[in-house]
C-alpha positions as CSV (number, residue, x, y, z in Angstrom):
1,X,-16.0,21.5,8.3
2,X,-12.9,20.1,10.2
3,X,-15.1,19.2,13.2
4,X,-17.6,17.4,10.9
5,X,-14.7,15.4,9.3
6,X,-13.3,14.5,12.7
7,X,-16.8,13.3,13.8
8,X,-17.3,11.2,10.7
9,X,-13.7,9.8,11.1
10,X,-14.5,8.7,14.7
11,X,-17.7,7.1,13.6
12,X,-16.0,5.2,10.8
13,X,-13.3,4.0,13.1
14,X,-15.9,2.8,15.7
15,X,-17.6,0.8,13.0
16,X,-14.2,-0.4,11.7
17,X,-15.0,1.1,8.3
18,X,-11.3,1.6,7.7
19,X,-11.6,2.4,4.0
20,X,-14.0,5.2,4.8
21,X,-11.7,6.4,7.6
22,X,-8.7,6.3,5.2
23,X,-10.5,8.5,2.7
24,X,-11.5,11.0,5.4
25,X,-8.0,11.1,6.7
26,X,-6.4,11.7,3.2
27,X,-9.0,13.8,1.4
28,X,-10.5,15.9,4.1
29,X,-7.9,16.1,6.9
30,X,-4.7,15.8,4.8
31,X,-3.4,13.3,7.3
32,X,-1.4,10.9,5.0
33,X,0.3,8.8,7.7
34,X,-3.1,8.2,9.4
35,X,-4.7,7.4,6.0
36,X,-1.9,4.8,5.4
37,X,-2.5,3.3,8.8
38,X,-6.2,2.9,8.0
39,X,-5.4,1.3,4.6
40,X,-3.1,-1.2,6.4
41,X,-6.1,-2.1,8.6
42,X,-8.2,-2.7,5.5
43,X,-5.5,-5.0,4.1
44,X,-5.1,-6.8,7.4
45,X,-8.8,-7.7,7.3
46,X,-9.1,-8.2,3.6
47,X,-5.6,-9.2,2.3
48,X,-6.7,-9.5,-1.4
49,X,-8.5,-6.1,-1.6
50,X,-6.7,-4.5,-4.6
51,X,-8.1,-1.0,-4.1
52,X,-6.6,-0.9,-0.6
53,X,-3.2,-2.0,-2.0
54,X,-3.5,0.7,-4.7
55,X,-4.2,3.4,-2.2
56,X,-1.5,2.3,0.3
57,X,1.0,2.0,-2.6
58,X,0.2,5.5,-3.8
59,X,0.4,7.0,-0.2
60,X,3.7,5.3,0.5
61,X,5.2,6.5,-2.8
62,X,3.9,10.0,-2.1
63,X,5.2,10.2,1.4
64,X,8.6,8.5,0.5
65,X,8.0,5.5,2.8
66,X,9.9,3.1,0.5
67,X,10.3,0.4,3.0
68,X,6.5,0.1,3.4
69,X,6.1,0.5,-0.4
70,X,8.3,-2.5,-0.9
71,X,6.2,-4.5,1.5
72,X,3.0,-3.5,-0.2
73,X,4.4,-4.4,-3.6
74,X,5.8,-7.7,-2.3
75,X,2.4,-8.7,-0.9
76,X,0.6,-7.4,-4.0
77,X,2.8,-9.5,-6.3
78,X,1.4,-12.5,-4.6
79,X,-2.3,-11.6,-5.0
80,X,-2.5,-10.1,-8.5
81,X,-3.4,-12.3,-11.5
82,X,-0.4,-13.9,-13.2
83,X,-0.5,-11.5,-16.2
84,X,0.1,-8.6,-13.7
85,X,2.9,-10.1,-11.7
86,X,5.7,-9.0,-14.0
87,X,4.7,-5.4,-13.8
88,X,4.4,-5.4,-10.0
89,X,7.7,-7.3,-9.6
90,X,9.4,-4.8,-11.9
91,X,8.2,-1.9,-9.8
92,X,9.3,-3.7,-6.7
93,X,12.7,-4.3,-8.2
94,X,13.1,-0.6,-9.0
95,X,12.2,0.4,-5.4
96,X,14.6,-2.2,-3.9
97,X,17.4,-1.1,-6.2
98,X,16.9,2.6,-6.5
99,X,15.3,3.7,-3.3
100,X,16.4,1.1,-0.7
101,X,19.7,0.0,-2.2
102,X,18.9,-3.5,-0.9
103,X,21.0,-6.0,-2.8
104,X,19.5,-9.1,-1.2
105,X,16.0,-7.9,-2.1
106,X,17.1,-7.1,-5.6
107,X,18.5,-10.6,-6.1
108,X,15.3,-12.2,-4.6
109,X,13.0,-10.1,-6.9
110,X,15.2,-10.9,-10.0
111,X,15.0,-14.6,-9.1
112,X,11.2,-14.3,-9.0
113,X,11.1,-12.5,-12.3
114,X,13.3,-15.1,-13.9
115,X,10.8,-17.8,-12.8
116,X,7.9,-16.1,-14.6
117,X,6.8,-17.5,-17.9
């Protein structure tokens, strides 16, 4: 089973099927850091792909990588429809304030929230 998953992972990587590779890493191999790396590859190639942001956001939160989580939320806040921006920015604000204790980032997010209609 493990050998089969490793072979399919190698094949997915060679085809640059990063979403497939990410799923194999996470679901079959339990390799969360590698799954996150694969999802970052997806986002690099397709910056507006929401499912990739969803997955990377979930993995960052699950693994406690709050710096990367903040980056994902920051990028996501720029690509979601306007009616979703407030929710994403509110989550980003919480991460910057509660997990990163980054006062400058908190101020920047608060300013962006204040600009929203």
